[in-house]
C-alpha positions in Angstrom: 19.6 9.2 3.0 19.1 9.9 6.8 19.7 13.6 6.3 17.1 13.6 3.5 14.6 11.8 5.8 14.8 14.6 8.3 13.7 17.2 5.8 10.7 15.4 4.4 8.9 14.0 7.4 5.4 15.2 8.2 2.8 13.8 10.5 -1.0 13.4 10.4 -2.5 12.4 13.7 0.8 11.0 14.8 1.4 8.9 11.6 4.5 9.8 9.5 4.0 10.9 5.9 7.1 11.4 3.7 6.4 14.5 1.7 8.1 13.7 -1.6 7.2 14.5 -5.2 6.6 11.6 -7.7 10.2 11.7 -9.1 11.6 11.6 -5.6 9.4 8.7 -4.7 10.6 6.7 -7.7 14.2 7.5 -7.0 13.7 6.3 -3.5 12.3 3.0 -4.8 15.2 2.6 -7.1 17.6 3.2 -4.2 15.9 0.6 -2.1 16.1 -2.0 -4.9 19.9 -1.4 -5.1 20.6 -1.5 -1.4 21.1 -5.1 -0.1 18.6 -4.9 2.9 14.9 -5.2 3.6 12.7 -2.1 3.1 9.1 -1.8 4.0 7.0 0.9 2.3 3.3 1.9 2.9 0.8 3.9 1.0 -1.0 5.9 3.8 -4.6 6.8 3.4 -7.2 8.0 6.0 -8.2 4.5 7.0 -4.5 3.7 7.8 -4.4 6.7 10.1 -7.6 5.9 11.9 -6.6 2.3 12.4 -3.3 3.5 13.8 -5.1 5.5 16.5 -6.4 2.2 18.1 -3.7 -0.2 17.0 -0.3 0.7 18.5 1.5 -2.2 16.7 0.3 -1.0 13.4 1.2 2.6 14.2 4.7 1.6 15.2 5.2 -0.4 12.0 4.1 2.6 9.9 6.3 5.1 11.7 9.3 2.7 11.3 8.7 2.1 7.6 11.4 3.1 5.1 8.9 5.1 3.0 5.3 6.3 3.7 3.6 7.6 0.5 0.4 9.7 0.8 -2.5 7.9 -0.8 -6.0 9.3 -0.6 -7.5 12.7 -1.1 -8.1 13.0 2.7 -4.3 13.2 3.3 -4.1 16.2 1.0 -7.0 17.9 2.9 -5.2 17.2 6.2 -2.1 19.0 4.9 -4.2 21.9 3.8 -5.9 22.0 7.2 -2.5 22.7 8.8 -1.3 25.1 6.2 1.1 22.7 4.5 1.5 21.5 0.9 1.5 17.9 -0.1 3.9 17.5 -3.0 2.3 14.3 -4.4 -0.6 12.0 -3.7 0.2 8.7 -5.3 -2.3 5.9 -5.2 -1.1 2.4 -4.2 -2.2 0.9 -7.5 -0.1 3.5 -9.4 2.9 3.0 -7.2 2.7 -0.7 -7.7 2.7 -0.3 -11.4 5.8 1.9 -11.2 7.6 -0.7 -9.1 6.6 -3.5 -11.5 8.0 -1.4 -14.4 11.3 -1.1 -12.6 11.3 -4.8 -11.6 10.7 -5.8 -15.2 13.6 -3.7 -16.5 15.9 -5.2 -13.8 14.5 -8.7 -14.3 13.7 -9.1 -10.6 11.6 -11.7 -8.7 8.4 -10.9 -6.9 6.7 -13.0 -4.2 2.9 -12.5 -4.1 1.0 -13.1 -0.8 -2.6 -13.3 -2.1 -5.7 -13.0 0.0 -7.5 -16.3 -0.6 -10.9 -14.7 0.0 -10.3 -11.8 -2.4 -11.5 -11.3 -6.0 -8.3 -12.2 -7.7 -6.4 -15.5 -7.0 -2.7 -16.1 -7.3 -2.9 -17.6 -10.8 -5.0 -14.8 -12.2 -2.7 -12.2 -10.7 0.4 -14.0 -11.8 -0.9 -14.3 -15.4 -1.9 -10.6 -15.5 1.6 -9.5 -14.3 3.4 -11.9 -16.6 1.5 -10.7 -19.6 2.4 -7.0 -19.0 5.8 -7.5 -17.4 7.3 -10.7 -19.0 10.8 -10.3 -17.5 9.6 -10.6 -13.9 10.0 -13.9 -12.0 6.8 -14.6 -9.9 6.2 -16.8 -7.0 3.6 -16.9 -4.1 0.5 -18.4 -2.7 -3.2 -18.0 -2.1 -3.4 -17.5 1.7 -6.2 -17.4 4.2 -4.3 -16.1 7.1 -4.8 -12.4 6.7 -7.0 -11.9 9.7 -4.7 -13.8 12.1 -2.3 -12.0 14.4 1.0 -11.5 12.7 2.9 -13.4 15.4 1.0 -16.6 14.6 1.6 -16.5 10.8 3.8 -19.3 9.5 6.9 -17.6 8.1 7.8 -18.0 4.4 11.5 -17.1 4.9 13.0 -20.0 2.8 10.7 -19.2 -0.1 11.3 -15.5 0.1 15.0 -16.0 -0.3 14.4 -16.6 -4.0 12.8 -13.2 -4.6 13.6 -9.5 -4.5 10.1 -8.0 -3.8 7.1 -8.9 -1.7 3.6 -7.7 -2.5 0.7 -8.5 -0.1 -3.0 -7.7 -0.5 -4.6 -8.6 2.8 -5.7 -5.1 3.4 -4.6 -2.9 6.3 -3.5 -3.6 9.0 -3.0 -7.3 8.2 -0.8 -6.8 5.2 1.6 -4.5 7.0 1.8 -6.8 10.1 2.4 -9.8 7.8 5.2 -8.0 5.8 6.8 -6.8 9.0 6.9 -10.5 10.3 8.6 -11.7 7.1 11.8 -9.6 7.0 14.4 -11.1 4.8 17.6 -9.5 3.5 17.1 -10.8 0.0 13.8 -9.0 -0.2 14.8 -5.4 -1.1 11.3 -4.0 -1.0 7.9 -5.1 0.5 4.6 -3.3 0.2 0.9 -3.9 1.0 -1.1 -3.3 -2.2 -4.7 -3.6 -1.0 -7.1 -4.0 -3.9 -4.5 -3.2 -6.6 -4.3 -6.8 -7.9 -8.0 -6.6 -8.9 -7.2 -3.7 -11.2 -4.5 -5.7 -12.9 -6.7 -8.7 -13.4 -9.6 -6.6 -14.6 -11.9 -7.8 -11.9 -12.5 -4.2 -10.8 -12.3 -1.1 -13.1 -10.7 2.0 -11.7 -12.6 5.3 -11.5 -12.2 7.8 -14.3 -9.1 10.0 -13.9 -11.1 13.1 -13.0 -12.8 11.2 -10.1 -9.5 10.1 -8.8 -8.1 13.7 -8.9 -11.0 15.2 -7.0 -11.2 12.4 -4.4 -14.4 10.7 -5.6 -13.0 7.3 -6.4 -14.9 5.9 -3.4 -18.2 6.9 -5.1 -17.3 5.0 -8.2 -16.4 1.9 -6.4 -19.8 1.8 -4.6 -21.5 1.1 -7.9 -19.1 -1.6 -9.1 -20.9 -5.0 -8.9 -17.7 -6.8 -7.9 -17.5 -4.7 -4.7 -21.0 -5.7 -3.5 -19.5 -8.9 -2.1 -17.7 -6.7 0.4 -20.6 -4.2 0.8 -20.4 -3.9 4.6 -16.6 -3.5 4.6 -16.8 -1.0 1.8 -19.4 1.2 3.5 -17.4 1.2 6.7 -14.3 2.3 4.8 -16.3 5.1 3.1 -17.7 6.3 6.5 -14.1 6.4 7.8 -12.7 8.3 4.8 -15.4 10.9 4.2 -16.8 11.5 7.7 -14.8 10.3 10.6 -11.3 11.3 9.3 -12.3 14.8 8.2 -14.0 15.3 11.6 -10.9 14.3 13.5 -8.7 16.5 11.3 -11.0 19.6 11.6 -11.0 19.5 15.4 -7.4 18.6 15.7 -5.2 21.4 17.1 -2.0 22.0 15.2 
């Protein structure tokens, strides 16, 4: 595994990206679930990389993660900019579904750390997962701690010992800081899933496939009524993704 890691590591503005194809990513997930230790994975998009430029703790967590999957059309553009080829761009929502499918087959347990101020609460998310993946054991809470510093978050170690996976939807960087503060050997895999729960519950519809492929999912989400509650945050994220990130990449020397 260590030898493989040496061959797949790439960087975008100092943040590691593991350049794997879809099959290699899924194989890596299966390996993590079979290895009796904690593994943190992240789906890296342009906003993650921009946040990492000003947040050393977040950057260190990303670069120490067991797997960093490219998420976001901007990452693909960054690879092109430096004459490289990105093997796979896998959205966090799609990766989450792949993991849930494996967890269902293996009858694993998942702990959900849910943003209390988000669109989908714990019960709604739990019901949506149970309906599609009935073999998964689910636990978790609605939490309002996602904007606190990770060092002040009450640990959930005892509860986590009963589960194999941890999903958290506080948004970056809070979800990654939270996950990193909750390391537990019984948790084989932990991942921040952002707004992916809202797709599962049907609170937000995903963009048509063609818009996802050409990198216009952000445009679709602007016109979703459910997103208007987070209008200011959404506009900031769009500005980062389609203006600030490309600017930094364009003027970055190789």
